[in-house]
N, CA, C and O of each residue as an XYZ file, in Angstrom:
384
protein
N       0.837     -1.172      0.000
C       0.000      0.000      0.000
C       0.889      1.244      0.000
O       1.859      1.329      0.754
N       0.543      2.205     -0.856
C       1.298      3.449     -0.955
C       0.723      4.457      0.034
O      -0.488      4.670      0.101
N       1.619      5.068      0.795
C       1.236      6.087      1.771
C       1.817      7.415      1.317
O       3.023      7.519      1.094
N       0.981      8.421      1.179
C       1.472      9.733      0.795
C       2.114     10.409      2.006
O       1.894     10.023      3.154
N       2.900     11.412      1.711
C       3.495     12.239      2.762
C       3.073     13.674      2.469
O       2.326     13.925      1.523
N       3.539     14.587      3.255
C       3.252     15.999      3.010
C       4.144     16.570      1.911
O       4.120     17.775      1.661
N       4.918     15.732      1.262
C       5.878     16.154      0.250
C       5.439     15.601     -1.101
O       5.144     14.412     -1.221
N       5.396     16.454     -2.108
C       4.884     16.100     -3.423
C       5.537     14.856     -4.018
O       4.845     14.001     -4.570
N       6.840     14.749     -3.914
C       7.554     13.676     -4.592
C       7.924     12.487     -3.715
O       8.479     11.511     -4.218
N       7.635     12.539     -2.439
C       8.069     11.484     -1.524
C       6.858     10.707     -1.002
O       5.890     11.281     -0.503
N       6.948      9.371     -1.138
C       5.902      8.483     -0.629
C       6.562      7.332      0.117
O       7.783      7.172      0.111
N       5.719      6.545      0.751
C       6.151      5.280      1.362
C       5.282      4.193      0.746
O       4.066      4.348      0.634
N       5.904      3.106      0.354
C       5.178      1.970     -0.221
C       5.592      0.733      0.554
O       6.765      0.361      0.571
N       4.612      0.096      1.198
C       4.910     -1.090      2.003
C       5.598     -2.188      1.189
O       6.296     -3.031      1.754
N       5.406     -2.183     -0.126
C       5.976     -3.206     -1.004
C       7.405     -2.872     -1.457
O       8.091     -3.721     -2.026
N       7.841     -1.661     -1.208
C       9.176     -1.229     -1.662
C      10.005     -0.809     -0.453
O       9.641      0.121      0.267
N      11.111     -1.496     -0.240
C      12.051     -1.181      0.832
C      11.374     -1.088      2.200
O      11.764     -0.280      3.043
N      10.368     -1.914      2.404
C       9.679     -2.007      3.696
C       9.123     -0.663      4.170
O       9.090     -0.385      5.369
N       8.685      0.169      3.219
C       8.073      1.440      3.597
C       9.022      2.597      3.786
O       8.614      3.662      4.249
N      10.294      2.409      3.433
C      11.256      3.515      3.510
C      10.823      4.614      2.529
O      10.288      4.296      1.467
N      11.037      5.885      2.850
C      10.652      6.963      1.937
C      11.368      6.842      0.585
O      12.590      6.706      0.519
N      10.580      6.895     -0.478
C      11.096      6.790     -1.846
C      10.522      7.927     -2.687
O       9.615      8.641     -2.260
N      11.066      8.074     -3.882
C      10.525      9.040     -4.828
C       9.318      8.405     -5.516
O       9.398      7.291     -6.034
N       8.204      9.128     -5.513
C       6.945      8.649     -6.101
C       7.183      8.123     -7.521
O       7.829      8.775     -8.341
N       6.649      6.939     -7.787
C       6.743      6.353     -9.121
C       8.056      5.658     -9.410
O       8.277      5.198    -10.530
N       8.936      5.571     -8.418
C      10.234      4.916     -8.600
C      10.487      3.995     -7.405
O       9.675      3.900     -6.484
N      11.615      3.334     -7.449
C      12.080      2.553     -6.306
C      13.286      3.255     -5.661
O      13.996      2.648     -4.860
N      13.512      4.495     -5.999
C      14.673      5.247     -5.528
C      14.421      5.781     -4.127
O      13.525      6.600     -3.924
N      15.211      5.318     -3.156
C      15.024      5.834     -1.797
C      15.585      7.247     -1.654
O      16.561      7.615     -2.309
N      14.964      8.008     -0.808
C      15.446      9.356     -0.495
C      16.903      9.281     -0.051
O      17.700     10.154     -0.393
N      17.255      8.254      0.703
C      18.621      8.146      1.221
C      19.658      8.080      0.106
O      20.774      8.568      0.283
N      19.316      7.483     -1.049
C      20.276      7.396     -2.152
C      20.615      8.789     -2.686
O      21.767      9.075     -3.012
N      19.614      9.638     -2.770
C      19.837     11.008     -3.228
C      20.637     11.778     -2.184
O      21.568     12.511     -2.517
N      20.272     11.606     -0.936
C      20.962     12.311      0.148
C      22.426     11.883      0.222
O      23.308     12.730      0.366
N      22.692     10.593      0.125
C      24.081     10.130      0.196
C      24.915     10.703     -0.940
O      26.066     11.086     -0.732
N      24.350     10.767     -2.130
C      25.065     11.332     -3.271
C      25.347     12.810     -3.038
O      26.457     13.284     -3.284
N      24.344     13.532     -2.567
C      24.493     14.963     -2.282
C      25.536     15.194     -1.194
O      26.334     16.127     -1.286
N      25.534     14.354     -0.167
C      26.502     14.509      0.931
C      27.928     14.217      0.483
O      28.876     14.615      1.160
N      28.099     13.532     -0.642
C      29.442     13.296     -1.193
C      29.930     14.509     -1.992
O      31.028     14.496     -2.548
N      29.104     15.551     -2.043
C      29.510     16.765     -2.722
C      28.985     16.922     -4.139
O      29.395     17.832     -4.859
N      28.085     16.044     -4.538
C      27.521     16.124     -5.885
C      26.352     17.118     -5.862
O      25.433     16.993     -5.052
N      26.402     18.092     -6.752
C      25.339     19.100     -6.835
C      24.039     18.443     -7.293
O      24.072     17.469     -8.045
N      22.894     18.966     -6.849
C      21.605     18.384     -7.258
C      21.478     18.213     -8.771
O      20.963     17.197     -9.236
N      21.937     19.188     -9.534
C      21.853     19.087    -10.998
C      22.705     17.941    -11.530
O      22.364     17.334    -12.545
N      23.798     17.647    -10.860
C      24.691     16.567    -11.284
C      24.175     15.192    -10.860
O      24.509     14.184    -11.482
N      23.372     15.151     -9.817
C      22.788     13.873     -9.368
C      21.989     13.244    -10.501
O      21.916     12.021    -10.616
N      21.397     14.081    -11.330
C      20.588     13.585    -12.446
C      21.398     12.756    -13.439
O      20.840     11.896    -14.121
N      22.691     12.998    -13.529
C      23.528     12.209    -14.445
C      23.592     10.756    -14.007
O      23.609      9.852    -14.842
N      23.627     10.532    -12.705
C      23.675      9.171    -12.189
C      22.299      8.558    -11.981
O      22.167      7.343    -11.837
N      21.280      9.401    -11.966
C      19.897      8.954    -11.766
C      19.014      9.637    -12.808
O      18.151     10.442    -12.458
N      19.225      9.319    -14.093
C      18.535     10.046    -15.157
C      17.017      9.838    -15.187
O      16.312     10.546    -15.906
N      16.520      8.892    -14.427
C      15.071      8.652    -14.377
C      14.365      9.665    -13.483
O      13.135      9.711    -13.449
N      15.140     10.484    -12.755
C      14.560     11.490    -11.867
C      14.539     12.860    -12.533
O      15.255     13.111    -13.503
N      13.705     13.735    -11.992
C      13.693     15.132    -12.417
C      14.403     15.957    -11.346
O      14.604     15.498    -10.222
N      14.772     17.156    -11.707
C      15.419     18.035    -10.736
C      14.461     18.326     -9.579
O      14.891     18.432     -8.430
N      13.182     18.454     -9.872
C      12.189     18.662     -8.825
C      12.156     17.522     -7.832
O      12.025     17.747     -6.628
N      12.273     16.293     -8.325
C      12.287     15.131     -7.433
C      13.529     15.133     -6.546
O      13.452     14.799     -5.364
N      14.662     15.505     -7.112
C      15.904     15.566     -6.329
C      15.758     16.613     -5.220
O      16.063     16.339     -4.060
N      15.297     17.792     -5.577
C      15.117     18.822     -4.560
C      14.037     18.426     -3.555
O      14.132     18.768     -2.376
N      13.010     17.707     -4.016
C      11.976     17.217     -3.105
C      12.556     16.268     -2.071
O      12.194     16.323     -0.895
N      13.461     15.394     -2.514
C      14.107     14.461     -1.594
C      14.971     15.207     -0.592
O      14.983     14.870      0.592
N      15.695     16.219     -1.061
C      16.550     16.988     -0.161
C      15.719     17.814      0.818
O      16.125     18.016      1.962
N      14.573     18.286      0.379
C      13.665     19.005      1.280
C      13.142     18.060      2.347
O      13.098     18.409      3.526
N      12.744     16.854      1.929
C      12.267     15.858      2.885
C      13.375     15.572      3.903
O      13.123     15.515      5.107
N      14.599     15.395      3.408
C      15.731     15.126      4.294
C      15.938     16.263      5.288
O      16.192     16.024      6.468
N      15.832     17.487      4.814
C      16.058     18.628      5.703
C      15.078     18.625      6.868
O      15.411     19.080      7.962
N      13.877     18.118      6.638
C      12.861     18.069      7.688
C      12.861     16.758      8.479
O      12.225     16.671      9.529
N      13.571     15.737      7.981
C      13.564     14.408      8.619
C      14.973     13.815      8.672
O      15.169     12.644      8.347
N      15.938     14.611      9.075
C      17.330     14.158      9.047
C      17.582     12.921      9.899
O      18.264     11.998      9.454
N      17.050     12.886     11.101
C      17.293     11.720     11.965
C      16.785     10.439     11.322
O      17.471      9.417     11.338
N      15.589     10.491     10.758
C      15.006      9.305     10.121
C      15.858      8.827      8.947
O      16.195      7.645      8.873
N      16.206      9.721      8.038
C      16.971      9.325      6.855
C      18.378      8.896      7.245
O      18.916      7.958      6.658
N      18.980      9.558      8.216
C      20.310      9.136      8.673
C      20.279      7.728      9.241
O      21.250      6.986      9.098
N      19.189      7.348      9.879
C      19.051      5.973     10.376
C      18.999      4.978      9.222
O      19.616      3.915      9.292
N      18.263      5.316      8.155
C      18.225      4.439      6.976
C      19.602      4.336      6.334
O      20.005      3.259      5.894
N      20.315      5.438      6.280
C      21.667      5.429      5.704
C      22.568      4.514      6.527
O      23.295      3.691      5.971
N      22.521      4.653      7.827
C      23.372      3.824      8.686
C      23.012      2.342      8.573
O      23.901      1.492      8.519
N      21.733      2.031      8.539
C      21.283      0.630      8.424
C      21.729     -0.024      7.131
O      21.927     -1.238      7.080
N      21.888      0.767      6.097
C      22.219      0.222      4.779
C      23.676      0.425      4.393
O      24.060      0.176      3.251
N      24.478      0.872      5.332
C      25.892      1.114      5.067
C      26.616     -0.208      4.805
O      26.389     -1.204      5.492
N      27.480     -0.194      3.812
C      28.306     -1.360      3.502
C      29.530     -1.298      4.407
O      30.221     -0.280      4.446
N      29.806     -2.382      5.138
C      30.982     -2.376      6.032
C      32.276     -2.100      5.253
O      32.455     -2.579      4.133
N      33.159     -1.332      5.860
C      34.415     -0.953      5.205
C      35.205     -2.152      4.706
O      35.845     -2.081      3.657
N      35.166     -3.255      5.452
C      35.952     -4.424      5.047
C      35.437     -5.086      3.772
O      36.127     -5.923      3.191
N      34.238     -4.723      3.331
C      33.693     -5.274      2.088
C      33.908     -4.351      0.891
O      33.515     -4.678     -0.228
N      34.532     -3.201      1.128
C      34.772     -2.244      0.049
C      36.220     -2.334     -0.383
O      37.127     -2.230      0.443
N      36.440     -2.528     -1.678
C      37.781     -2.585     -2.222
C      38.309     -1.151     -2.306
O      37.751     -0.344     -3.050
N      39.367     -0.812     -1.565
C      39.861      0.569     -1.534
C      40.432      1.045     -2.883
O      40.605      2.245     -3.096
N      40.721      0.098     -3.789
C      41.312      0.492     -5.079
C      40.286      0.964     -6.093
O      40.604      1.765     -6.971
N      39.057      0.476     -5.982
C      38.076      0.911     -6.987
C      36.700      1.196     -6.411
O      35.746      1.387     -7.165
N      36.581      1.228     -5.105
C      35.343      1.607     -4.421
C      34.156      0.729     -4.794
O      33.017      1.196     -4.818
N      34.419     -0.537     -5.083
C      33.315     -1.459     -5.327
C      33.270     -2.468     -4.203
O      34.227     -2.603     -3.441
N      32.183     -3.160     -4.099
C      32.022     -4.164     -3.046
C      32.822     -5.397     -3.419
O      32.712     -5.908     -4.534
N      33.622     -5.867     -2.488
C      34.399     -7.068     -2.706
C      33.485     -8.283     -2.685
O      32.520     -8.340     -1.922
N      33.805     -9.258     -3.539
C      33.011    -10.496     -3.605
C      33.849    -11.618     -3.013
O      34.988    -11.837     -3.422
N      33.275    -12.329     -2.044
C      33.991    -13.428     -1.406
C      33.430    -14.750     -1.841
O      33.909    -15.797     -1.405
């Protein structure tokens, strides 16, 4: 079931990521946009890596984050890849 929020582009869908906030009509979690932005990528540049989004959706996600930082930071922490699984030479996940 899709649950609307007070934000135009952000919804929760019980069938997608267990209800984590996502961009409406996609499976893209707000946290993915926030993590990219926190790495120093400008909102306009985020679209290069996520071409299925609009600039409005990116800013909508960042607005949601600004009002719900604790919640989104918890999702980011829960989904963090442990350092020992990241190959320091090419920043990809190591396969064992």
